MIRODREN-346918 format. One record per residue (C-alpha): x, y, z; residue in three letters. Coordinates in Angstrom, 2 decimals, always signed. Layout:
        px        py        pz   rest
         X         Y         Z    ALA
...
end
This chain:
        px        py        pz   rest
     +7.81    +29.03     -8.82    MET
     +6.18    +25.64     -8.25    ALA
     +2.62    +24.95     -9.32    ARG
     +0.41    +22.71     -7.15    TYR
     -1.81    +19.77     -8.08    ILE
     -4.08    +18.60     -5.26    PHE
     -5.48    +15.08     -5.57    ILE
     -8.51    +13.90     -3.62    THR
    -10.64    +10.78     -3.74    GLY
    -14.36    +10.21     -3.44    GLY
    -17.13     +7.58     -3.22    VAL
    -14.91     +4.75     -1.92    VAL
    -11.30     +4.19     -0.90    SER
     -8.65     +2.22     -2.83    SER
     -9.39     +3.87     -6.16    LEU
     -5.71     +4.27     -7.00    GLY
     -5.06     +7.93     -6.21    LYS
     -1.41     +7.16     -5.50    GLY
     -0.96     +5.31     -8.78    LEU
     -2.71     +8.11    -10.65    MET
     -0.46    +10.70     -8.99    ALA
     +2.65     +8.68     -9.83    ALA
     +1.53     +8.20    -13.44    SER
     +0.72    +11.88    -13.90    LEU
     +4.09    +12.86    -12.43    ALA
     +5.81    +10.46    -14.85    ALA
     +3.93    +12.01    -17.77    LEU
     +4.88    +15.55    -16.72    LEU
     +8.46    +14.38    -16.26    GLN
     +8.42    +12.95    -19.78    ALA
     +7.49    +16.43    -20.97    ARG
    +10.58    +17.87    -19.32    GLY
     +9.09    +19.20    -16.08    TYR
    +10.63    +18.78    -12.61    ARG
     +8.18    +17.13    -10.23    VAL
     +7.77    +15.97     -6.64    ARG
     +4.85    +14.08     -5.09    ILE
     +3.64    +14.33     -1.49    ARG
     +1.19    +12.32     +0.59    LYS
     -0.96    +13.80     +3.38    PHE
     -2.44    +11.08     +5.62    ASP
     -5.33    +11.97     +7.94    PRO
     -4.72     +9.26    +10.58    TYR
     -3.40    +10.16    +14.04    LEU
     -0.33     +7.91    +14.04    ASN
     +2.79    +10.07    +13.82    VAL
     +3.93     +7.77    +11.02    ASP
     +3.07     +4.20     +9.94    PRO
     +6.18     +2.79    +11.62    GLY
     +4.35     +1.05    +14.47    THR
     +1.32     -0.04    +12.44    MET
     +0.73     -3.67    +11.51    SER
     +1.20     -4.39     +7.80    PRO
     -2.35     -5.76     +7.88    TYR
     -3.55     -2.28     +8.86    GLN
     -1.72     -0.19     +6.31    HIS
     +0.42     -2.34     +4.04    GLY
     +4.19     -1.99     +3.96    GLU
     +6.13     +0.84     +5.55    VAL
     +8.21     +2.57     +2.90    TYR
    +11.54     +4.00     +4.09    VAL
    +13.32     +6.98     +2.51    THR
    +17.04     +7.70     +2.30    ASP
    +16.78    +10.18     +5.16    ASP
    +15.17     +7.61     +7.45    GLY
    +11.48     +8.51     +7.28    ALA
     +8.92     +5.70     +7.74    GLU
     +6.20     +6.58     +5.27    THR
     +3.10     +5.48     +3.40    ASP
     +3.52     +2.81     +0.71    LEU
     +2.33     +5.27     -1.95    ASP
     +5.74     +6.94     -1.74    LEU
     +7.11     +3.72     -3.20    GLY
     +4.90     +4.23     -6.26    HIS
     +6.11     +7.82     -6.48    TYR
     +9.77     +6.76     -6.53    GLU
     +9.27     +3.79     -8.84    ARG
     +7.48     +5.90    -11.45    PHE
     +9.61     +9.07    -11.30    THR
    +13.00     +8.00     -9.96    GLY
    +12.88    +11.03     -7.64    VAL
    +14.02     +9.97     -4.12    PRO
    +11.36    +10.72     -1.52    SER
    +12.19    +12.63     +1.65    ARG
    +10.91    +13.12     +5.18    GLN
     +9.05    +16.20     +3.97    SER
     +7.05    +14.21     +1.42    ASP
     +4.74    +12.42     +3.88    ASN
     +2.91    +13.99     +6.79    VAL
     +0.12    +12.69     +9.01    THR
     -2.42    +14.39    +11.23    SER
     -0.58    +12.84    +14.16    GLY
     +2.70    +14.46    +13.20    ARG
     +1.05    +17.83    +12.64    ILE
     -0.78    +17.75    +15.97    TYR
     +2.38    +16.53    +17.73    GLN
     +4.34    +19.52    +16.45    GLN
     +1.56    +21.98    +17.27    ILE
     +1.18    +20.65    +20.83    ILE
     +4.96    +20.78    +21.34    GLN
     +4.94    +24.41    +20.22    ARG
     +1.99    +25.21    +22.48    GLU
     +3.78    +23.65    +25.48    ARG
     +6.86    +25.77    +24.77    ARG
     +4.70    +28.88    +24.67    GLY
     +5.39    +29.63    +21.01    ASP
     +1.82    +30.81    +20.46    TYR
     +2.19    +33.55    +23.07    LEU
     -0.99    +32.68    +24.93    GLY
     -3.24    +32.46    +21.87    ALA
     -6.01    +29.87    +21.64    THR
     -4.70    +27.05    +19.43    VAL
     -7.29    +26.02    +16.84    GLN
     -7.71    +23.89    +13.73    VAL
     -8.00    +27.13    +11.76    ILE
     -5.51    +28.72    +11.42    PRO
     -2.90    +26.67    +13.28    HIS
     -3.50    +23.17    +11.88    VAL
     -4.25    +24.37     +8.36    THR
     -1.19    +26.66     +8.41    ASP
     +0.98    +23.67     +9.37    ALA
     -0.46    +21.62     +6.49    ILE
     +0.22    +24.44     +4.05    LYS
     +3.77    +24.78     +5.34    ALA
     +4.38    +21.10     +4.62    PHE
     +2.97    +21.48     +1.11    ALA
     +5.28    +24.42     +0.37    ARG
     +8.48    +23.11     +1.97    ALA
    +11.51    +22.53     -0.27    GLU
     +9.79    +23.36     -3.57    THR
    +11.99    +26.12     -5.00    ASP
    +13.57    +23.92     -7.68    ASP
    +10.33    +22.31     -8.88    LEU
     +7.83    +22.93    -11.66    ASP
     +4.98    +20.87    -10.19    PHE
     +4.22    +19.61     -6.69    VAL
     +1.56    +16.89     -6.57    LEU
     -0.16    +16.56     -3.17    CYS
     -2.27    +13.47     -2.60    GLU
     -4.81    +13.69     +0.25    ILE
     -5.38    +10.30     +1.86    GLY
     -8.84     +8.99     +2.70    GLY
    -12.15     +9.84     +1.08    THR
    -13.97    +13.16     +0.82    VAL
    -16.59    +13.18     +3.57    GLY
    -14.35    +11.59     +6.19    ASP
    -14.22    +13.72     +9.33    ILE
    -10.45    +13.34     +9.72    GLU
     -9.70    +14.70     +6.23    SER
    -11.57    +18.00     +6.71    LEU
     -8.53    +20.05     +7.87    PRO
     -6.61    +18.92     +4.77    PHE
     -9.46    +19.87     +2.42    ILE
     -9.69    +23.27     +4.10    GLU
     -5.92    +23.71     +3.78    ALA
     -5.93    +23.02     +0.04    ILE
     -8.90    +25.39     -0.36    ARG
     -6.80    +28.11     +1.24    GLN
     -3.73    +27.19     -0.79    LEU
     -5.63    +27.40     -4.07    LYS
     -6.79    +30.91     -3.16    ASN
     -3.37    +32.02     -1.96    GLU
     -1.45    +30.67     -4.94    GLU
     -3.91    +32.20     -7.38    GLY
     -5.47    +31.11    -10.65    ARG
     -3.04    +29.23    -12.87    GLY
     -0.82    +28.13     -9.99    ASN
     -2.95    +25.45     -8.29    ALA
     -5.55    +22.97     -9.53    ILE
     -7.56    +20.12     -8.05    SER
     -8.01    +16.59     -9.42    ILE
    -10.76    +14.42     -7.95    HIS
    -10.67    +10.64     -8.38    VAL
    -14.10     +8.99     -8.18    THR
    -15.87     +5.72     -8.91    LEU
    -18.36     +5.22    -11.73    VAL
    -19.87     +1.86    -10.77    PRO
    -21.37     -0.62    -13.23    TYR
    -24.75     -2.08    -12.23    ILE
    -24.85     -5.47    -13.89    ALA
    -28.61     -5.97    -13.47    ALA
    -29.29     -2.70    -15.28    ALA
    -26.35     -3.03    -17.67    GLY
    -25.41     +0.59    -16.99    GLU
    -22.64     +2.75    -15.58    LEU
    -23.98     +5.09    -12.89    LYS
    -22.69     +8.67    -12.61    THR
    -24.69     +9.72     -9.56    LYS
    -22.02     +8.72     -6.98    PRO
    -19.50    +10.92     -8.81    THR
    -21.96    +13.80     -8.90    GLN
    -22.59    +13.56     -5.16    HIS
    -18.88    +13.28     -4.35    SER
    -18.02    +16.38     -6.39    VAL
    -20.92    +18.25     -4.80    ARG
    -19.62    +17.37     -1.33    GLU
    -16.12    +18.53     -2.23    LEU
    -17.44    +21.74     -3.76    ALA
    -19.46    +22.39     -0.59    ALA
    -16.11    +22.42     +1.24    LEU
    -14.86    +25.11     -1.13    GLY
    -12.84    +23.00     -3.58    VAL
    -14.09    +22.78     -7.15    GLN
    -12.27    +20.06     -9.13    PRO
    -10.63    +21.09    -12.39    ASP
    -10.16    +17.51    -13.61    VAL
    -12.14    +14.36    -12.81    LEU
    -10.56    +10.90    -13.04    VAL
    -13.34     +8.32    -13.22    CYS
    -12.45     +4.75    -12.24    ARG
    -14.70     +2.30    -14.07    CYS
    -14.79     -1.34    -15.12    GLU
    -16.36     -0.65    -18.51    HIS
    -15.61     +2.05    -21.11    PRO
    -17.23     +5.39    -20.27    LEU
    -19.57     +6.38    -23.14    PRO
    -19.41     +9.92    -24.49    ALA
    -22.96    +10.54    -23.25    SER
    -21.96     +9.69    -19.67    GLU
    -18.86    +11.85    -19.87    ARG
    -21.05    +14.72    -21.04    ALA
    -23.47    +14.14    -18.16    LYS
    -20.63    +14.11    -15.59    ILE
    -19.16    +17.30    -17.09    ALA
    -22.55    +19.04    -17.01    LEU
    -23.44    +18.19    -13.41    PHE
    -19.89    +18.51    -12.02    CYS
    -19.05    +21.83    -13.67    ASN
    -15.95    +20.73    -15.59    VAL
    -15.04    +20.60    -19.27    ARG
    -16.04    +17.40    -21.00    GLU
    -12.40    +16.84    -21.98    SER
    -11.52    +17.07    -18.28    ALA
    -13.51    +13.90    -17.51    VAL
    -10.81    +11.24    -17.78    ILE
    -11.84     +7.55    -17.83    PRO
     -9.56     +5.21    -15.86    ALA
    -10.14     +1.56    -16.67    LEU
     -8.28     -1.35    -15.09    ASP
     -4.88     -2.06    -16.65    ALA
     -3.08     -5.40    -17.05    LYS
     -0.03     -3.91    -15.34    SER
     +0.46     -0.82    -13.21    ILE
     +3.32     +0.12    -15.57    TYR
     +0.84     +0.43    -18.42    ALA
     -1.11     +3.09    -16.50    VAL
     +1.00     +6.12    -17.61    PRO
     +0.47     +5.15    -21.26    LEU
     -3.23     +4.61    -20.63    GLN
     -3.68     +8.01    -18.92    TYR
     -1.76     +9.73    -21.71    HIS
     -4.02     +8.10    -24.30    ALA
     -7.02     +9.53    -22.44    GLU
     -5.43    +13.00    -22.40    GLY
     -4.77    +13.41    -18.66    LEU
     -1.42    +15.20    -18.92    ASP
     -2.64    +17.55    -21.65    SER
     -5.78    +18.40    -19.70    GLU
     -3.80    +19.13    -16.53    VAL
     -1.50    +21.49    -18.42    LEU
     -4.48    +23.27    -19.97    ARG
     -5.99    +23.70    -16.50    ALA
     -2.85    +25.69    -15.68    PHE
     -3.19    +27.71    -18.87    GLY
     -0.26    +25.90    -20.49    ILE
     -0.78    +24.69    -24.05    GLU
     +0.92    +21.28    -24.45    PRO
     +3.82    +21.33    -26.89    GLN
     +4.21    +18.07    -28.78    GLY
     +4.05    +14.61    -27.23    ALA
     +6.00    +13.38    -24.20    PRO
     +8.79    +10.83    -24.65    ASP
     +7.20     +7.65    -23.29    LEU
     +9.59     +5.21    -24.97    SER
    +10.86     +3.74    -21.72    ARG
     +7.30     +2.98    -20.58    TRP
     +6.53     +1.38    -23.95    SER
     +9.64     -0.79    -23.59    ASP
     +8.67     -1.84    -20.05    ILE
     +5.15     -2.79    -21.14    VAL
     +6.53     -4.70    -24.13    ASP
     +8.84     -6.75    -21.88    ARG
     +5.94     -7.47    -19.51    LEU
     +3.49     -8.51    -22.21    THR
     +5.96    -10.46    -24.37    ASN
     +8.19    -12.42    -21.97    PRO
    +10.65    -14.99    -23.29    GLU
    +10.01    -17.38    -20.41    GLY
     +8.81    -17.54    -16.83    GLU
    +10.04    -18.51    -13.37    VAL
     +8.37    -19.25    -10.04    THR
     +9.75    -17.67     -6.89    ILE
     +8.55    -18.79     -3.48    GLY
     +8.24    -15.97     -0.95    VAL
     +8.11    -17.47     +2.54    VAL
     +6.67    -14.69     +4.68    GLY
     +4.68    -13.75     +7.72    LYS
     +2.12    -11.36     +6.22    TYR
     +1.27    -13.19     +2.99    VAL
     -2.45    -12.71     +3.66    GLY
     -2.06     -9.11     +2.47    LEU
     +0.24     -8.65     -0.49    GLN
     +0.42     -4.87     +0.10    ASP
     +2.58     -5.81     +3.11    ALA
     +5.26     -6.71     +0.54    TYR
     +4.41     -4.14     -2.14    LYS
     +7.95     -2.99     -2.92    SER
     +9.22     -6.57     -2.81    LEU
     +6.55     -7.69     -5.29    ASN
     +7.45     -4.87     -7.65    GLU
    +11.20     -5.45     -7.33    ALA
    +10.70     -9.09     -8.39    LEU
     +8.69     -7.86    -11.38    VAL
    +11.59     -5.50    -12.19    HIS
    +13.98     -8.45    -12.00    GLY
    +11.75    -10.17    -14.54    GLY
    +11.82     -7.09    -16.79    ILE
    +15.63     -7.12    -16.67    ALA
    +15.69    -10.78    -17.73    ASN
    +12.71    -10.62    -20.14    LYS
    +10.80    -13.25    -18.15    VAL
     +7.52    -13.37    -16.28    LYS
     +7.95    -13.80    -12.53    VAL
     +5.25    -15.89    -10.85    ASN
     +5.27    -15.32     -7.11    ILE
     +4.18    -18.21     -4.88    ARG
     +3.20    -16.68     -1.52    TRP
     +3.81    -19.17     +1.31    ILE
     +2.92    -18.68     +4.98    ASP
     +6.02    -19.49     +7.02    ALA
     +3.86    -20.94     +9.80    GLU
     +2.83    -23.79     +7.48    LEU
     +6.28    -25.29     +7.94    PHE
     +5.93    -25.29    +11.73    GLU
     +2.86    -27.52    +11.78    ALA
     +3.40    -31.20    +12.50    ALA
     +3.44    -33.39     +9.42    GLY
     +3.58    -30.52     +6.92    ASN
     +5.68    -31.44     +3.87    ASP
     +8.02    -28.52     +3.21    ILE
     +9.25    -30.12     -0.02    ALA
     +5.74    -30.16     -1.48    ALA
     +5.52    -26.38     -1.02    GLN
     +9.03    -25.41     -2.13    LEU
     +9.98    -27.94     -4.83    GLU
     +7.84    -26.18     -7.50    PRO
     +9.88    -23.00     -6.90    CYS
    +12.88    -22.00     -9.01    ASP
    +14.13    -19.76     -6.18    ALA
    +13.25    -18.96     -2.57    ILE
    +13.07    -15.56     -0.89    LEU
    +12.56    -14.84     +2.82    VAL
    +11.64    -11.16     +3.36    PRO
    +11.80     -8.85     +6.36    GLY
     +9.56     -9.28     +9.41    ALA
     +9.35     -8.67    +13.14    PHE
     +8.76    -11.16    +15.96    GLY
     +9.09    -14.88    +16.53    GLU
     +5.94    -16.06    +14.73    ARG
     +6.93    -17.99    +11.62    GLY
    +10.67    -17.81    +12.37    ALA
    +11.19    -21.57    +12.51    GLU
     +9.38    -21.96     +9.20    GLY
    +11.73    -19.44     +7.64    LYS
    +14.76    -21.24     +9.06    ILE
    +13.42    -24.47     +7.52    ALA
    +13.13    -22.67     +4.18    SER
    +16.75    -21.53     +4.41    VAL
    +17.83    -25.11     +5.14    ARG
    +15.82    -26.44     +2.18    PHE
    +17.34    -23.88     -0.21    ALA
    +20.87    -24.56     +1.03    ARG
    +20.64    -28.33     +0.92    GLU
    +18.82    -28.50     -2.43    ARG
    +21.08    -25.80     -3.96    GLU
    +18.11    -23.63     -4.91    ILE
    +18.80    -19.87     -5.29    PRO
    +18.11    -18.17     -1.94    TYR
    +17.64    -14.47     -1.16    PHE
    +17.28    -13.39     +2.47    GLY
    +16.27     -9.80     +3.14    ILE
    +16.71     -8.28     +6.64    CYS
    +15.02    -10.92     +8.85    PHE
    +15.69    -13.38     +6.03    GLY
    +19.43    -12.76     +6.37    MET
    +19.24    -13.15    +10.14    GLN
    +17.45    -16.50     +9.84    MET
    +20.09    -17.63     +7.34    ALA
    +22.71    -16.90    +10.00    CYS
    +20.74    -18.79    +12.67    VAL
    +20.34    -21.76    +10.31    GLU
    +24.05    -21.72     +9.49    GLY
    +24.95    -21.56    +13.18    ALA
    +22.65    -24.44    +14.12    ARG
    +23.25    -26.80    +11.21    ASP
    +26.84    -26.13    +10.14    LEU
    +28.61    -24.45    +13.04    ALA
    +27.36    -26.82    +15.74    GLY
    +25.63    -24.10    +17.79    ILE
    +22.39    -25.96    +18.51    ALA
    +20.85    -23.21    +20.66    ASP
    +21.54    -20.38    +18.19    ALA
    +18.70    -17.86    +18.22    SER
    +17.77    -14.17    +18.33    SER
    +17.23    -12.08    +21.43    THR
    +14.16    -10.75    +19.61    GLU
    +12.53    -14.06    +20.55    PHE
    +13.52    -13.86    +24.23    GLY
    +16.58    -14.65    +26.37    PRO
    +19.04    -17.05    +24.72    THR
    +22.42    -18.51    +25.59    SER
    +23.58    -18.18    +21.97    GLU
    +22.52    -14.73    +20.68    PRO
    +23.59    -14.98    +17.06    VAL
    +21.16    -12.11    +16.48    ILE
    +20.99     -9.33    +19.08    GLY
    +19.55     -5.90    +19.77    LEU
    +21.77     -3.06    +18.66    ILE
    +21.84     -0.20    +21.19    THR
    +24.56     +1.97    +19.65    GLU
    +25.65     +2.49    +16.06    TRP
    +27.33     +5.13    +13.94    MET
    +24.57     +6.99    +12.14    GLY
    +24.62     +9.60     +9.39    ARG
    +25.12    +12.42    +11.90    THR
    +27.18    +10.63    +14.54    GLY
    +26.66     +8.07    +17.30    LEU
    +23.02     +7.00    +17.73    GLU
    +21.69     +5.22    +20.83    LYS
    +18.59     +3.22    +21.70    ARG
    +17.30     +1.98    +25.05    ALA
    +16.13     -1.64    +25.18    GLU
    +12.82     -0.65    +26.79    GLU
    +12.39     +2.57    +24.81    GLY
     +9.68     +3.53    +22.32    ASP
     +9.35     +1.37    +19.22    LEU
     +8.54     +4.19    +16.82    GLY
    +11.50     +5.68    +14.98    GLY
    +14.15     +3.82    +17.02    THR
    +15.38     +1.38    +14.39    MET
    +18.37     +1.75    +12.11    ARG
    +16.46     +3.66     +9.46    LEU
    +17.35     +5.04     +6.05    GLY
    +20.42     +4.90     +3.85    ALA
    +23.71     +3.58     +5.24    TYR
    +26.95     +2.84     +3.42    ASP
    +28.53     -0.61     +3.17    ALA
    +31.84     -1.93     +1.93    ARG
    +31.97     -5.19     -0.06    LEU
    +34.78     -7.71     -0.25    ALA
    +36.44     -7.29     -3.63    GLY
    +36.32    -10.98     -4.54    ASN
    +32.72    -11.50     -3.39    SER
    +29.67    -12.54     -5.37    VAL
    +27.82     -9.36     -4.38    VAL
    +30.72     -7.13     -5.52    ALA
    +30.46     -8.71     -8.97    SER
    +26.68     -8.19     -8.93    ILE
    +26.93     -4.51     -7.96    TYR
    +30.04     -3.89    -10.06    GLY
    +31.39     -1.91     -7.11    ASP
    +32.71     -2.37     -3.57    THR
    +31.05     +0.74     -2.07    ALA
    +27.26     +0.80     -1.88    ILE
    +24.47     +2.61     -0.03    SER
    +21.20     +0.90     +0.85    GLU
    +18.13     +1.60     +3.00    ARG
    +17.62     -0.09     +6.36    HIS
    +14.71     -0.72     +8.70    ARG
    +15.54     -3.05    +11.57    HIS
    +16.26     -3.19    +15.27    ARG
    +18.43     -6.32    +15.53    TYR
    +21.84     -7.15    +14.01    GLU
    +23.98    -10.22    +13.37    VAL
    +26.41    -10.68    +16.28    ASN
    +29.98    -10.47    +14.92    THR
    +31.21    -12.67    +17.81    HIS
    +29.88    -15.58    +15.74    TYR
    +31.51    -14.49    +12.49    ARG
    +34.40    -16.96    +12.61    GLU
    +32.13    -19.92    +13.39    ALA
    +29.69    -18.97    +10.64    LEU
    +32.42    -18.47     +8.07    GLU
    +33.92    -21.85     +8.92    GLN
    +30.48    -23.22     +8.02    GLY
    +30.69    -21.55     +4.62    GLY
    +28.62    -18.42     +5.31    LEU
    +30.94    -15.56     +4.33    VAL
    +30.51    -11.99     +5.62    PHE
    +31.01    -10.24     +2.29    SER
    +29.62     -6.81     +3.20    GLY
    +30.24     -4.74     +6.34    MET
    +29.55     -1.22     +7.59    SER
    +32.46     +1.17     +6.82    PRO
    +33.74     +0.87    +10.40    ASP
    +33.64     -2.93    +10.17    GLY
    +31.28     -3.41    +13.12    THR
    +27.93     -4.22    +11.51    LEU
    +27.39     -7.12     +9.06    PRO
    +25.50     -5.99     +5.97    GLU
    +25.74     -8.99     +3.60    ILE
    +26.41    -12.71     +3.92    VAL
    +26.79    -15.18     +1.07    GLU
    +27.69    -18.79     +0.30    ARG
    +30.25    -18.80     -2.54    PRO
    +29.90    -22.58     -2.96    ASP
    +26.14    -22.29     -3.62    HIS
    +24.54    -21.45     -7.02    PRO
    +23.11    -18.22     -5.55    TRP
    +22.81    -17.63     -1.79    PHE
    +22.80    -14.03     -0.54    VAL
    +21.46    -12.46     +2.65    GLY
    +21.31     -8.69     +3.12    VAL
    +20.52     -6.70     +6.27    GLN
    +19.01     -3.86     +4.23    PHE
    +15.96     -3.60     +1.95    HIS
    +17.12     -3.41     -1.69    PRO
    +13.53     -3.59     -2.91    GLU
    +13.04     +0.02     -1.79    LEU
    +15.41     +1.32     -4.49    LYS
    +14.32     -0.84     -7.43    SER
    +12.53     +0.73    -10.39    LYS
    +11.02     -0.75    -13.58    PRO
    +13.42     +1.26    -15.76    PHE
    +16.34     +0.62    -13.36    ASP
    +15.93     -2.82    -11.71    PRO
    +18.00     -3.34     -8.56    HIS
    +21.10     -5.42     -9.44    PRO
    +20.44     -7.95     -6.65    LEU
    +16.92     -8.66     -7.91    PHE
    +18.08     -8.79    -11.54    ALA
    +20.79    -11.31    -10.56    SER
    +18.43    -13.31     -8.33    PHE
    +15.84    -13.69    -11.10    VAL
    +18.64    -14.61    -13.53    ALA
    +19.66    -17.37    -11.11    ALA
    +16.03    -18.53    -10.97    ALA
    +15.96    -18.67    -14.78    VAL
    +19.10    -20.83    -14.76    LYS
    +17.59    -23.06    -12.05    GLN
    +14.36    -23.51    -14.06    SER
    +16.38    -24.83    -16.99    ARG
    +18.14    -27.36    -14.77    LEU
    +14.92    -28.94    -13.53    VAL
end
């Protein structure tokens, strides 16, 4: 029977609840327990799929095609456990399902209310697919005191009562601010946050206190006294040099041991954290460094490329080098008189990530051209692959008007909207004017690689599965013209209709993929494409 750990946050947002949950799960895993982490988001969007990256950071996609919160990326990267549709739920999705049931008459004329109908739905999500687990960690988005999070707090209050003592605990993450003028850490915000949570019926068993300075024993004792927890259950959480040092840091502060004791389980020995020690050692003692230019559309908010950032770090771990990322706004290259060489020449490799819409597209095409002509390693992901195809069509295949129908009507649609494709459960269809949410090619799809291709040698296999999130595809009618220009279609869907990978065999390293390999990369298992790309950047840095 699974035990539940409910994680809430107080005082302010962005305290790192997701990172704490991922780290705790990794520590429990290192002790031999089976874990799964879930995220409950209070906002009314059904999922983050239609939200701007500037609103909510990247959209993380699971194997089964769910568009989810970026915290699920942390969960996967730290535990290696693939996330599922059932691991992220929003208020919007819950209300949508309840209203659909009400319209069908499933409630038999009853008045539909927040309690019990909404809270019952939240509890059902928490309990779904947990039979084979030891611990289920449920992170509640937002901050205690927010109106929209109240149904979730009430649901976990009920769950704690229903599961019984020893089967469910609560962890509250708070801020202990440092007042520079007074030279003191202040515990009052934590006290008030715990009091507000307790007033809603949830008494924390463990407190994780984010602070910029070490938390003195006297302050820990004060927090324990006024918040009604054991002093050992007040866990300091200072900033770390790397997120991958956080599990080691939490273990040193006793988080995993304290959580087990809250369940009445006496910790047996120490967890095996050797792989985390090795990762931290590679990060803190690199044997060199490289600079990779990421030419993107949302570079003003790095959370928009969270998985990409981490996958590049993982590529550095694989090659024992530090990866410096140079974030470059693609629109810079569209302004008159802007010197593209000045921006890209300091880079040992160039990456163009996924995006939607025409803004910045010409700047990305210019980046592809620069990488091709200067023989600098190039990695195009999703939109980055599509722009590599447009550049190849324009500059090498003689198709001057090559473009994408995403940008409007065009006489040369090298990139076009896909309206039918073979999905995991059969033929899937999309209407051109239909809803945007959930209508892309989403989740894991298989691909077949040419046996003599660069990517087959990188993967060490000719059959792969990768996660997708896109609405447009490369038009195979242009395949012959593109291949005559040197851009080889080295990966296709199993039925041979959808291009998955293009490459230039005559280039030091030039690969474009329609999928998002960054979503499957982990620090202890770097994605082979990122490991190879960073290796190519290392080689390029030694040539300069």
